[in-house]
N, C-alpha and C positions, 0 to 999 in steps of 0.2 A: 504494500500500500504506500502510495506517495502522498506528500503534502503539497498543497498549493495555496498561495496567498491570492485571494480574490477581492475585487472591489465591486460592491453593489451600489447602484445609484437609485435613490427614491426622490419623487417629486411630492412635496408636502403642500397641500392647498388648504387654507383656513377660511371659513366663512363663505361668502358669496363671490369670492374672487377679488374683492377690493383690497385685501391685504397683499403684501409682497409675496411672491412665490418663493418657497424655500426648497433647497435641495439637500438631501442627506446622503453623505458618502460614507459607506460602511466597509471597513477592511476586515476580512475574516480568513480563517484557515479552514481549508476543505481537505479531507482525506479521500483519495480516489485512486483508481488504478492508472489513469492517464489524464492528460490535459483536457481532452474532449469530454470525458466523463465528469471531470471537475467543473467544467463550464456548465454542463447541463444540470448538475447537482446544485450549483450556485444559483442558476436561474430558477430552479424549483423552490429553493429557499426564499428567494426574493418574492416570488409570486405568492407563497404561503403567508408572507408577512405583510401583504397589502391589507389595509383595513380602513374603515371609516367609522368615526365615533364623534360624540359630542364632547367638547372641552368644558372647562369650568365656566366659561362665559356663554355656554349653550350654543356655541358655533359648531358647525359641521367641520371636522378635520378629516382630510382624506390623504392617506399615504398610498401613493401609486408607484409601483416598481417600474423603473425605466428599463434597465437591463444590466447585464454584467459589463463593467467597463474595462477590467483588466484581469488577467490570470497569469500568475508567476509561479513557476515551479520552485519549491523550497527545498534546498539541499542542506548541506551541513551549515550550521550557524557558527559564526565566530564572534567573540565578545566585541561589542561595539559596532558590528556590521550593520549597515543601512539596509532596511528591508522595504521601506516605503518613503516616498517624497512627494510633496504636493506644493506647487507654487500658486500663489493667489495675488491678484491685483486688488489692493485695498486703498480706498480714497483717503480715509482718516487713519494714517499709519500710527499716530501716537495713541489713539484709542485702542487699536488692535494690539499694540505692544503692551499697553497697560492691562488689557484683558488677559493676555497670555501670562504675564507676570502674576496677576491675581490668581489665575488657575494654579500656577506653580506653588504659590504661597498656601493655597487651600490644601493641596496635596501634602505639603510639608506639615501643616497644622493638624491634619486628620490622621496621617498614616506614618509619618517618619519620626524617629526618636531624636533627630538632630534639629528639629524645629525649635 
């Protein structure tokens, strides 16, 4: 059995479409015999996770699976080896940097002994 790193993409729509559309990118590990089987297994997972529900504001939230965006064979891991990278264009870079630093501080405060 082989392992593959796969990326699933979802489209999140909230309310009547007046809110900004959101996209959720999920990176997962799939065990499969080959890359083709991993692709179809990932696609089946994405389709199973489509859902529509009401949020706390009583708005309809719809998670729609778009498709499998990437499949990478995972072989032997080495300490510190990069397994995923994503580049984004952000208009307000200072806010984004603050957001990432805040997330890091939350991880330290909740989970790490050196915080």
